Structure formats: structure tokens, C-alpha cells
MARKOL-914557 format. One record per residue (C-alpha): x negated, y, z. Coordinates in steps of 0.05 Angstrom, whole numbers, m for minus. Example, Ala and Ser with C-alpha at 12.3 -4.5 7.8 and 13.67 -1.06 7.14 Angstrom:
<atoms>
{atom {m246,m90,156}},
{atom {m273,m21,143}},
</atoms>
This chain:
<atoms>
{atom {m287,42,359}},
{atom {m268,30,274}},
{atom {m288,86,233}},
{atom {m227,135,208}},
{atom {m198,105,142}},
{atom {m175,161,80}},
{atom {m125,136,26}},
{atom {m159,103,m21}},
{atom {m215,54,23}},
{atom {m222,m12,19}},
{atom {m216,m56,81}},
{atom {m204,m132,79}},
{atom {m167,m155,153}},
{atom {m221,m185,208}},
{atom {m169,m242,226}},
{atom {m140,m247,165}},
{atom {m193,m249,101}},
{atom {m135,m293,56}},
{atom {m97,m235,38}},
{atom {m158,m220,0}},
{atom {m184,m143,m11}},
{atom {m140,m82,11}},
{atom {m133,m5,m2}},
{atom {m114,46,45}},
{atom {m42,81,15}},
{atom {m50,133,64}},
{atom {m96,175,114}},
{atom {m88,140,182}},
{atom {m47,179,234}},
{atom {m29,172,299}},
{atom {m73,107,304}},
{atom {m33,72,255}},
{atom {m54,62,175}},
{atom {m16,28,123}},
{atom {m55,m9,79}},
{atom {m38,m51,12}},
{atom {m69,m128,9}},
{atom {m76,m167,m61}},
{atom {m39,m222,m29}},
{atom {7,m200,12}},
{atom {26,m122,2}},
{atom {46,m73,43}},
{atom {33,m72,115}},
{atom {24,m21,170}},
{atom {m24,m29,220}},
{atom {m39,m3,299}},
{atom {m112,17,296}},
{atom {m120,m10,370}},
{atom {m95,m79,347}},
{atom {m112,m95,284}},
{atom {m199,m99,253}},
{atom {m218,m83,187}},
{atom {m283,m87,153}},
{atom {m295,m29,102}},
{atom {m314,m50,27}},
{atom {m354,m15,m17}},
{atom {m388,m20,m88}},
{atom {m378,m96,m125}},
{atom {m349,m121,m54}},
{atom {m283,m78,m48}},
{atom {m282,m74,m140}},
{atom {m219,m110,m160}},
{atom {m169,m82,m214}},
{atom {m121,m125,m203}},
{atom {m109,m103,m134}},
{atom {m121,m24,m166}},
{atom {m53,m40,m210}},
{atom {m19,m65,m160}},
{atom {m35,1,m122}},
{atom {m1,48,m181}},
{atom {58,7,m182}},
{atom {68,10,m115}},
{atom {58,79,m122}},
{atom {108,87,m188}},
{atom {156,58,m145}},
{atom {155,94,m79}},
{atom {177,158,m136}},
{atom {216,127,m181}},
{atom {255,67,m142}},
{atom {286,15,m198}},
{atom {361,6,m182}},
{atom {393,m67,m166}},
{atom {441,m89,m206}},
{atom {494,m58,m256}},
{atom {481,12,m244}},
{atom {546,54,m219}},
{atom {590,87,m270}},
{atom {584,170,m268}},
{atom {660,197,m270}},
{atom {678,265,m297}},
{atom {733,299,m288}},
{atom {768,315,m348}},
{atom {785,388,m314}},
{atom {742,442,m309}},
</atoms>
């Protein structure tokens, strides 16, 4: 059985190693975990199916992944509107 995954843990997918280093985005919940990988972005996994290798120290170090995860969290909090913003209409009678 795999250990519990906590937000911030660095991992690699046991089979899809070409995805690069991943960072756990939120604590494991209900046998599922969401991980952001350097080369494929955010993915959610059922821990009964997917296996991961924990990384630590220099092995899990990646300034690139740190920046990607920071940007991902910023986008979640303040999504960018695609296209032109809708005009805001104000009534003249107030």
C-alpha cells in the first residue's frame, strides 16, 4: 500500500515517468489525489489504480514545477476571462 499523499509532496508516476516530476496539489481524499506534472499539467488519480514514487531532496527539486504550480493556484483563485469582457450596463434611473 502507498503512503498518504499530502499537498506539496513531490512524486513521479511509476509507469508514465516521461511526465516528469509531479507535485501533489491537495491532500489525498477518498482514495483519490490530484497531481500537477511538469510535462502534462494537472491530473486526478484513483490510488487503487495508479502508483507513484515519492521523491525527496535533490531528486524532487524543480524550480520549473514550483513556478507552474504557483501559476496553477493563481489561475484557480482568479481565472482569466477568455475573449473580450462583457460590457457592464448601468441604469440611468437610480
